DRENDO-1510 file (C-alpha; in Angstrom, 1 decimal, always signed):
<recs>
REC; n; res; u; v; w
REC; 1; MET; +139.4; +178.6; +147.8 .
REC; 2; SER; +135.7; +178.5; +146.2 .
REC; 3; ALA; +134.6; +179.7; +149.4 .
REC; 4; LEU; +136.5; +182.6; +149.8 .
REC; 5; GLN; +135.7; +183.7; +146.3 .
REC; 6; ASN; +132.2; +183.2; +146.6 .
REC; 7; ILE; +132.0; +185.3; +149.6 .
REC; 8; CYS; +133.9; +187.9; +148.0 .
REC; 9; ARG; +131.4; +188.2; +145.0 .
REC; 10; SER; +128.5; +188.2; +147.0 .
REC; 11; GLN; +129.8; +191.0; +149.4 .
REC; 12; GLN; +130.2; +193.0; +146.7 .
REC; 13; LEU; +126.7; +192.3; +145.5 .
REC; 14; ALA; +125.9; +193.9; +148.4 .
REC; 15; ASP; +128.2; +197.3; +147.9 .
REC; 16; ILE; +130.6; +195.9; +150.2 .
REC; 17; ASP; +134.7; +196.0; +149.3 .
REC; 18; PRO; +136.1; +193.0; +150.6 .
REC; 19; ARG; +140.1; +193.5; +151.0 .
REC; 20; ILE; +142.2; +190.1; +151.5 .
REC; 21; VAL; +145.4; +189.8; +153.4 .
REC; 22; THR; +146.8; +186.3; +153.4 .
REC; 23; ASN; +150.2; +184.6; +153.8 .
REC; 24; VAL; +150.2; +183.2; +150.6 .
REC; 25; SER; +149.3; +184.9; +147.2 .
REC; 26; LEU; +145.9; +184.0; +145.1 .
REC; 27; ASN; +146.6; +185.9; +142.2 .
REC; 28; GLY; +147.9; +183.2; +140.8 .
REC; 29; ALA; +144.7; +180.9; +141.6 .
REC; 30; GLU; +143.5; +180.4; +138.5 .
REC; 31; GLY; +139.7; +181.8; +138.0 .
REC; 32; PHE; +140.0; +183.7; +141.0 .
REC; 33; TYR; +140.8; +187.3; +140.0 .
REC; 34; GLU; +139.3; +186.8; +136.9 .
REC; 35; THR; +135.2; +186.5; +138.3 .
REC; 36; PHE; +135.9; +189.8; +140.4 .
REC; 37; ASP; +134.6; +193.2; +139.3 .
REC; 38; SER; +137.5; +195.3; +138.4 .
REC; 39; GLY; +138.5; +197.7; +140.9 .
REC; 40; ASN; +136.7; +196.6; +143.7 .
REC; 41; GLN; +139.3; +193.3; +144.7 .
REC; 42; ALA; +142.5; +194.2; +147.1 .
REC; 43; GLU; +145.0; +191.8; +148.2 .
REC; 44; LYS; +148.2; +192.1; +150.5 .
REC; 45; THR; +150.4; +189.7; +151.0 .
REC; 46; LEU; +152.0; +189.4; +154.2 .
REC; 47; SER; +155.2; +187.0; +155.4 .
REC; 48; PRO; +154.0; +183.7; +157.7 .
REC; 49; GLY; +155.9; +185.5; +160.6 .
REC; 50; PHE; +158.2; +182.7; +161.6 .
REC; 51; THR; +161.2; +185.4; +162.5 .
REC; 52; SER; +160.7; +188.2; +164.8 .
REC; 53; VAL; +161.7; +190.4; +162.3 .
REC; 54; ASP; +159.2; +189.3; +159.7 .
REC; 55; ARG; +156.3; +189.3; +162.7 .
REC; 56; LYS; +157.0; +193.0; +163.3 .
REC; 57; LEU; +156.5; +194.0; +159.9 .
REC; 58; ARG; +153.5; +191.5; +159.6 .
REC; 59; ASN; +151.9; +193.4; +162.6 .
REC; 60; ARG; +153.1; +197.2; +161.4 .
REC; 61; ARG; +151.4; +196.3; +158.1 .
REC; 62; LEU; +148.3; +194.8; +159.3 .
REC; 63; LYS; +147.4; +197.7; +161.4 .
REC; 64; GLN; +148.4; +199.9; +158.0 .
REC; 65; ALA; +145.6; +197.7; +156.5 .
REC; 66; LEU; +143.0; +198.0; +159.3 .
REC; 67; HIS; +142.7; +201.8; +158.7 .
REC; 68; GLU; +141.1; +200.9; +155.5 .
REC; 69; VAL; +138.2; +198.9; +156.7 .
REC; 70; GLN; +135.4; +198.8; +158.9 .
REC; 71; VAL; +135.3; +195.0; +159.7 .
REC; 72; VAL; +137.7; +192.6; +159.8 .
REC; 73; HIS; +136.7; +188.9; +159.0 .
REC; 74; LEU; +138.4; +186.1; +159.9 .
REC; 75; HIS; +138.7; +182.7; +157.9 .
REC; 76; GLY; +140.1; +180.1; +159.7 .
REC; 77; VAL; +141.8; +179.1; +163.2 .
REC; 78; TRP; +145.1; +177.9; +163.4 .
REC; 79; GLU; +147.4; +180.2; +161.0 .
REC; 80; GLY; +149.4; +182.9; +163.2 .
REC; 81; LEU; +148.1; +185.6; +161.1 .
REC; 82; LEU; +144.6; +185.1; +162.5 .
REC; 83; ARG; +145.9; +185.8; +165.8 .
REC; 84; SER; +148.1; +188.8; +164.9 .
REC; 85; ALA; +144.9; +190.4; +163.0 .
REC; 86; ALA; +142.0; +189.7; +165.6 .
REC; 87; ARG; +144.4; +191.2; +168.4 .
REC; 88; SER; +145.1; +194.2; +165.9 .
REC; 89; ALA; +141.3; +194.8; +165.3 .
REC; 90; GLY; +141.0; +194.6; +168.7 .
REC; 91; ALA; +143.4; +197.1; +169.6 .
REC; 92; ALA; +141.9; +199.7; +166.7 .
REC; 93; ARG; +138.4; +198.9; +168.0 .
REC; 94; LYS; +137.2; +196.9; +164.7 .
REC; 95; GLN; +134.5; +194.7; +164.3 .
REC; 96; VAL; +135.5; +191.0; +164.2 .
REC; 97; ILE; +133.6; +188.3; +162.3 .
REC; 98; TRP; +135.3; +184.7; +162.5 .
REC; 99; THR; +134.6; +181.8; +160.8 .
REC; 100; PRO; +136.2; +178.9; +161.4 .
REC; 101; HIS; +135.2; +177.0; +158.4 .
REC; 102; GLY; +134.3; +173.6; +160.6 .
REC; 103; MET; +137.7; +173.4; +162.4 .
REC; 104; VAL; +136.4; +173.6; +166.1 .
REC; 105; THR; +133.3; +171.1; +165.4 .
REC; 106; GLN; +133.7; +168.1; +168.1 .
REC; 107; TRP; +134.6; +165.8; +165.0 .
REC; 108; ALA; +137.5; +168.2; +163.8 .
REC; 109; MET; +138.8; +169.1; +167.6 .
REC; 110; SER; +138.8; +165.2; +168.3 .
REC; 111; GLN; +141.5; +165.1; +165.9 .
REC; 112; SER; +145.1; +165.9; +167.5 .
REC; 113; LYS; +142.9; +166.8; +170.4 .
REC; 114; LEU; +145.5; +167.5; +173.1 .
REC; 115; LYS; +147.4; +169.8; +170.8 .
REC; 116; LYS; +144.4; +171.4; +169.1 .
REC; 117; GLY; +142.6; +172.2; +172.5 .
REC; 118; LEU; +146.0; +173.5; +174.0 .
REC; 119; TYR; +146.2; +176.2; +171.1 .
REC; 120; TRP; +142.7; +177.4; +171.4 .
REC; 121; ARG; +142.7; +178.0; +175.1 .
REC; 122; LEU; +146.1; +179.6; +175.3 .
REC; 123; ALA; +146.5; +180.9; +171.7 .
REC; 124; MET; +143.4; +181.4; +169.4 .
REC; 125; ARG; +140.8; +182.6; +172.3 .
REC; 126; PRO; +142.6; +185.0; +174.2 .
REC; 127; SER; +143.5; +186.7; +171.1 .
REC; 128; LEU; +139.8; +187.4; +169.8 .
REC; 129; PRO; +137.8; +190.5; +170.8 .
REC; 130; ALA; +135.2; +189.9; +173.5 .
REC; 131; THR; +132.8; +191.6; +171.0 .
REC; 132; THR; +134.0; +189.0; +168.3 .
REC; 133; VAL; +130.9; +187.5; +165.7 .
REC; 134; GLN; +131.2; +184.0; +165.4 .
REC; 135; HIS; +129.7; +182.8; +161.6 .
REC; 136; PHE; +128.9; +179.6; +160.9 .
REC; 137; ALA; +128.0; +177.8; +157.2 .
REC; 138; SER; +125.2; +176.2; +158.7 .
REC; 139; THR; +123.1; +175.6; +161.8 .
REC; 140; ALA; +124.9; +172.0; +162.2 .
REC; 141; GLU; +127.8; +173.5; +162.2 .
REC; 142; ARG; +127.5; +175.8; +165.2 .
REC; 143; ASP; +125.6; +173.0; +166.9 .
REC; 144; ALA; +128.3; +170.4; +166.5 .
REC; 145; THR; +131.2; +173.1; +167.6 .
REC; 146; VAL; +132.6; +172.4; +170.9 .
REC; 147; SER; +131.2; +174.1; +173.8 .
REC; 148; VAL; +134.6; +175.7; +174.9 .
REC; 149; ALA; +135.4; +177.1; +171.1 .
REC; 150; LEU; +131.4; +178.5; +171.0 .
REC; 151; LEU; +131.5; +182.6; +171.4 .
REC; 152; ASP; +128.4; +184.3; +173.1 .
REC; 153; ARG; +127.7; +186.0; +169.9 .
REC; 154; THR; +126.6; +183.7; +166.4 .
REC; 155; CYS; +125.3; +184.0; +163.2 .
REC; 156; VAL; +124.5; +181.7; +160.8 .
REC; 157; VAL; +125.1; +182.7; +156.8 .
REC; 158; PRO; +125.3; +179.8; +154.5 .
REC; 159; LEU; +127.8; +179.6; +151.9 .
REC; 160; SER; +127.2; +180.6; +148.1 .
REC; 161; ILE; +127.9; +179.4; +144.7 .
REC; 162; ASP; +127.2; +181.4; +141.4 .
REC; 163; THR; +123.9; +179.4; +141.2 .
REC; 164; GLU; +123.2; +181.8; +137.6 .
REC; 165; SER; +125.9; +180.4; +135.6 .
REC; 166; PHE; +127.4; +177.6; +137.2 .
REC; 167; GLY; +127.1; +174.3; +134.9 .
REC; 168; THR; +125.3; +176.0; +132.3 .
REC; 169; ALA; +128.2; +175.8; +129.8 .
REC; 170; ALA; +128.4; +172.4; +131.1 .
REC; 171; ASN; +129.1; +169.1; +128.6 .
REC; 172; PRO; +126.8; +166.3; +129.9 .
REC; 173; GLU; +128.8; +164.1; +128.3 .
REC; 174; PHE; +131.9; +164.9; +129.9 .
REC; 175; LEU; +132.3; +161.5; +131.6 .
REC; 176; ALA; +132.1; +159.5; +128.8 .
REC; 177; GLU; +134.1; +161.5; +126.2 .
REC; 178; ARG; +137.1; +162.2; +128.8 .
REC; 179; PHE; +137.4; +158.9; +130.5 .
REC; 180; GLY; +135.3; +156.3; +128.9 .
REC; 181; ILE; +132.8; +155.5; +131.1 .
REC; 182; ASP; +129.8; +153.8; +129.8 .
REC; 183; GLY; +126.5; +153.8; +132.1 .
REC; 184; PRO; +125.3; +155.2; +135.2 .
REC; 185; SER; +128.0; +156.9; +137.2 .
REC; 186; VAL; +128.3; +157.7; +140.8 .
REC; 187; LEU; +130.5; +160.9; +141.5 .
REC; 188; PHE; +132.4; +162.2; +144.3 .
REC; 189; VAL; +134.2; +165.2; +144.5 .
REC; 190; GLY; +136.9; +166.3; +147.1 .
REC; 191; ARG; +139.8; +165.4; +148.7 .
REC; 192; VAL; +140.8; +161.5; +149.0 .
REC; 193; HIS; +141.2; +161.7; +152.8 .
REC; 194; PRO; +140.2; +160.0; +155.9 .
REC; 195; GLY; +136.6; +161.1; +156.9 .
REC; 196; LYS; +135.6; +162.6; +153.4 .
REC; 197; GLY; +134.1; +159.2; +152.7 .
REC; 198; VAL; +135.8; +157.6; +149.7 .
REC; 199; GLU; +136.7; +155.1; +151.7 .
REC; 200; HIS; +133.0; +154.0; +152.6 .
REC; 201; LEU; +132.7; +153.7; +148.7 .
REC; 202; VAL; +135.3; +151.4; +148.4 .
REC; 203; ALA; +134.2; +149.1; +151.0 .
REC; 204; ALA; +130.4; +149.5; +149.6 .
REC; 205; ALA; +131.8; +148.6; +146.1 .
REC; 206; ALA; +132.1; +144.7; +147.4 .
REC; 207; HIS; +128.6; +144.8; +148.0 .
REC; 208; LEU; +127.1; +145.8; +144.6 .
REC; 209; PRO; +126.7; +144.0; +141.2 .
REC; 210; ARG; +129.5; +145.0; +138.9 .
REC; 211; LYS; +127.1; +146.3; +136.2 .
REC; 212; THR; +125.6; +148.9; +139.4 .
REC; 213; CYS; +127.4; +151.8; +138.1 .
REC; 214; THR; +131.0; +153.3; +137.7 .
REC; 215; PHE; +132.5; +155.5; +140.6 .
REC; 216; VAL; +134.3; +158.5; +139.7 .
REC; 217; ILE; +136.7; +160.0; +142.1 .
REC; 218; ALA; +137.4; +163.6; +141.4 .
REC; 219; GLY; +140.1; +164.9; +143.6 .
REC; 220; PRO; +143.8; +164.7; +144.9 .
REC; 221; ALA; +144.8; +161.1; +145.2 .
REC; 222; ASP; +148.3; +161.2; +145.4 .
REC; 223; SER; +148.8; +160.7; +149.4 .
REC; 224; ALA; +149.8; +157.4; +150.6 .
REC; 225; TRP; +146.5; +157.0; +152.5 .
REC; 226; ALA; +144.9; +157.4; +149.2 .
REC; 227; LYS; +147.1; +155.4; +147.4 .
REC; 228; GLY; +146.6; +152.6; +150.2 .
REC; 229; LEU; +142.6; +152.9; +149.6 .
REC; 230; GLN; +142.8; +152.3; +145.8 .
REC; 231; ASP; +145.0; +149.3; +146.4 .
REC; 232; ARG; +142.3; +147.5; +148.6 .
REC; 233; ILE; +139.5; +148.3; +145.7 .
REC; 234; GLY; +138.8; +144.0; +144.8 .
REC; 235; PRO; +138.4; +142.7; +141.7 .
REC; 236; THR; +134.5; +142.5; +141.8 .
REC; 237; GLY; +131.8; +145.1; +142.4 .
REC; 238; PRO; +132.0; +148.3; +140.6 .
REC; 239; PRO; +135.1; +149.8; +139.0 .
REC; 240; PHE; +136.6; +153.2; +140.4 .
REC; 241; VAL; +138.2; +155.9; +138.2 .
REC; 242; PHE; +140.3; +158.4; +140.0 .
REC; 243; THR; +140.4; +161.6; +137.9 .
REC; 244; GLY; +142.4; +163.4; +140.0 .
REC; 245; PRO; +142.1; +167.3; +140.5 .
REC; 246; LEU; +139.4; +168.5; +137.8 .
REC; 247; GLU; +139.3; +172.5; +136.8 .
REC; 248; PRO; +136.3; +174.3; +137.6 .
REC; 249; THR; +134.8; +174.2; +134.1 .
REC; 250; ASP; +135.3; +170.2; +134.6 .
REC; 251; ILE; +133.9; +169.8; +137.7 .
REC; 252; ALA; +130.6; +171.4; +136.8 .
REC; 253; SER; +130.8; +169.0; +133.6 .
REC; 254; ALA; +131.6; +166.1; +135.7 .
REC; 255; LEU; +128.5; +167.4; +137.9 .
REC; 256; ARG; +126.5; +167.3; +135.1 .
REC; 257; SER; +126.8; +164.5; +133.7 .
REC; 258; ALA; +126.8; +161.9; +136.9 .
REC; 259; ALA; +123.7; +159.9; +137.6 .
REC; 260; LEU; +124.5; +160.3; +141.0 .
REC; 261; PHE; +126.5; +162.7; +143.1 .
REC; 262; CYS; +127.6; +161.1; +146.7 .
REC; 263; LEU; +129.0; +162.1; +149.4 .
REC; 264; PRO; +129.2; +159.8; +152.8 .
REC; 265; SER; +131.6; +161.9; +154.5 .
REC; 266; ASP; +131.8; +161.6; +158.4 .
REC; 267; HIS; +132.0; +165.1; +158.8 .
REC; 268; GLU; +131.1; +168.2; +156.6 .
REC; 269; ASN; +130.3; +172.0; +158.0 .
REC; 270; PHE; +128.7; +172.8; +154.4 .
REC; 271; SER; +130.3; +171.3; +151.5 .
REC; 272; MET; +130.8; +173.5; +148.4 .
REC; 273; ALA; +130.5; +170.4; +146.0 .
REC; 274; THR; +127.1; +169.3; +147.2 .
REC; 275; ALA; +126.0; +172.7; +146.7 .
REC; 276; GLU; +127.4; +172.7; +143.5 .
REC; 277; ALA; +125.8; +169.1; +142.3 .
REC; 278; MET; +122.7; +170.2; +143.4 .
REC; 279; CYS; +122.8; +173.4; +141.0 .
REC; 280; CYS; +123.3; +171.3; +138.1 .
REC; 281; GLY; +120.4; +169.2; +138.9 .
REC; 282; THR; +122.4; +166.1; +140.0 .
REC; 283; ALA; +120.5; +164.0; +142.0 .
REC; 284; THR; +122.6; +163.6; +145.5 .
REC; 285; LEU; +123.1; +161.0; +148.1 .
REC; 286; LEU; +124.3; +162.6; +151.4 .
REC; 287; SER; +125.4; +161.0; +154.8 .
REC; 288; ARG; +123.6; +162.9; +157.5 .
REC; 289; GLU; +127.1; +164.0; +158.9 .
REC; 290; VAL; +126.8; +166.9; +155.7 .
REC; 291; ALA; +125.5; +169.8; +157.4 .
REC; 292; ILE; +123.3; +170.8; +154.4 .
REC; 293; ALA; +122.1; +167.7; +154.0 .
REC; 294; ALA; +119.0; +167.5; +156.5 .
REC; 295; PRO; +117.1; +170.9; +155.2 .
REC; 296; ALA; +117.5; +169.6; +151.4 .
REC; 297; VAL; +116.1; +166.0; +152.5 .
REC; 298; ALA; +113.4; +167.6; +154.6 .
REC; 299; GLU; +112.2; +169.3; +150.9 .
REC; 300; GLN; +112.7; +166.1; +149.2 .
REC; 301; ALA; +115.5; +167.8; +147.3 .
REC; 302; ALA; +118.5; +165.2; +148.3 .
REC; 303; LEU; +118.6; +161.8; +149.7 .
REC; 304; PHE; +120.0; +160.1; +152.7 .
REC; 305; CYS; +122.4; +157.4; +152.7 .
REC; 306; ARG; +124.3; +155.3; +155.6 .
REC; 307; ARG; +128.0; +155.2; +155.4 .
REC; 308; ASP; +128.8; +151.4; +156.8 .
REC; 309; PRO; +129.3; +149.1; +154.0 .
REC; 310; LYS; +126.2; +147.2; +153.3 .
REC; 311; GLY; +124.0; +150.1; +154.3 .
REC; 312; LEU; +125.7; +152.8; +151.8 .
REC; 313; ALA; +125.3; +149.7; +149.1 .
REC; 314; ALA; +121.6; +149.1; +149.6 .
REC; 315; ASP; +121.5; +153.0; +149.5 .
REC; 316; ILE; +122.8; +153.7; +146.4 .
REC; 317; ALA; +121.1; +150.4; +144.5 .
REC; 318; ASP; +117.7; +151.9; +145.8 .
REC; 319; ALA; +118.8; +155.1; +144.4 .
REC; 320; PHE; +119.2; +153.5; +141.0 .
REC; 321; SER; +116.3; +151.6; +141.4 .
REC; 322; ASP; +114.0; +154.5; +140.7 .
REC; 323; PRO; +114.9; +156.5; +138.0 .
REC; 324; ALA; +111.6; +158.7; +137.9 .
REC; 325; ARG; +112.6; +159.6; +141.5 .
REC; 326; LEU; +116.3; +160.3; +141.2 .
REC; 327; SER; +115.7; +162.6; +138.3 .
REC; 328; GLN; +112.5; +164.4; +140.1 .
REC; 329; THR; +115.2; +164.6; +143.2 .
REC; 330; GLY; +117.5; +166.5; +140.5 .
REC; 331; ASP; +114.8; +168.6; +139.7 .
REC; 332; ARG; +113.9; +170.1; +143.1 .
REC; 333; ALA; +117.8; +170.3; +143.9 .
REC; 334; ALA; +118.2; +172.7; +141.3 .
REC; 335; ARG; +115.5; +175.0; +142.7 .
REC; 336; TYR; +116.5; +174.4; +145.8 .
REC; 337; ALA; +120.3; +175.1; +145.6 .
REC; 338; ARG; +118.6; +178.5; +143.8 .
REC; 339; GLU; +116.6; +179.6; +146.2 .
REC; 340; HIS; +119.4; +179.0; +149.2 .
REC; 341; PHE; +123.1; +179.2; +147.9 .
REC; 342; SER; +122.7; +182.0; +145.4 .
REC; 343; LEU; +125.3; +185.1; +145.3 .
REC; 344; ARG; +121.9; +187.5; +145.5 .
REC; 345; THR; +120.8; +185.6; +148.5 .
REC; 346; ALA; +124.0; +185.8; +150.2 .
REC; 347; ALA; +124.6; +189.2; +149.4 .
REC; 348; ASP; +121.4; +190.0; +151.6 .
REC; 349; ARG; +122.6; +188.0; +154.8 .
REC; 350; TRP; +126.1; +189.6; +154.5 .
REC; 351; ARG; +124.5; +193.3; +154.3 .
REC; 352; ASN; +122.3; +192.6; +157.0 .
REC; 353; LEU; +125.4; +190.6; +159.0 .
REC; 354; TYR; +127.8; +194.0; +158.8 .
REC; 355; GLN; +124.9; +196.3; +159.5 .
REC; 356; ALA; +123.7; +194.6; +162.7 .
REC; 357; THR; +126.9; +194.3; +164.4 .
REC; 358; PRO; +128.1; +198.0; +166.2 .
</recs>
C-alpha cells in the first residue's frame, strides 16, 4: 500500500494525474486518501470477475476508464484484472508500463515453480502488448528476473518515501514507552513470513549474549508458521518482542527509537522499510539479497550482514561494538535516503519515463 501511495504522490508532483483501477476499495485504507491533494485522485473499484457476467462488466468499465488516460501502469502479476487491463490497453493502443514488484525474480518464480511458469507463459505474457515497458524498482531486481519474464524494453525507477516529513514527529523513546524495552534494540519491520529473515534472527539469537539487545519484530505474526517460529525462541540469548502490525506513525517512531534496523531477508526487490529506516537516520544491517543494499553499503550508508546463524550473530555484535560507527552510518543513511528516495526525485524520473514512451 505505501509503495502505491508514494508512487501516486510522486507522480502528482510531476503534474501527472493518477487514476486507480482495483479489485478492492482503497478508500478505507487509513492514511491513503488523506495524504493526496484533493481533486487529483480517482479510484474505480471493479469486481474480481469470478463469473462471466462480472468479467463482461469489468471489461466494459476498463474500456471506459482507458478513455481517461494516456498511459496504463500495471502493478503485479497474478491478478486477472491485470490481464484484462493489458489486453484492453493494447486494443486501445495505450502505452503500458508494467511493474511486477519482484514477483518474477528467480527466487519468487522458484516458489510454486510449475504453476507460476505455466501461468506466465499461457496467460500473463500473451496479454502484454509488444510495446510494454517493464519497470523495476532497482537494478538488482532487473538482474534477478528470470529470462523468460524479462521484456525487451525495461527501465529502473526506485520507489520513494516522503523524506521531508517521514519520522520528523517520531518519538525516539517509543520502544521504551510502549513496550518497556530497556537498552539497545534490533528492529525488524515487515511480515513474519518464510524468506523475510525473522527466522534468521531467531537462529542468530542463540549465539548472542542475552544483554546484547532486544529483538523487536514489528509486523503480522499470526500465521501458523510465525507462531511456530516464536515457539522456537530459546530461554537463552536476547529476548524477542513481537509487536504485531503498527500504525504508520508508530512505525516511524519505532525506527527512530531502534539502535539498529536489521533485514536479513532471502529476497527483497526494494524494501520500503529499509528506505524508511535510512530516512530516520537509523543504521541498517542488510543481507546482500536486499536489492537496495549494495549501493547504500558502497556509500557507507548501510552495513552488510550474513544470514547463517553464527555469521549474523557476529555481524550484529560487530555493529554494536562500535557506537561511533553506528551513529555515523545512521547519519549517512539519512542523507542517502533524501538524495535517492525522495518524492521529488521520483517525480522527475516518472515524468522522464512517461514522456519518453510513445
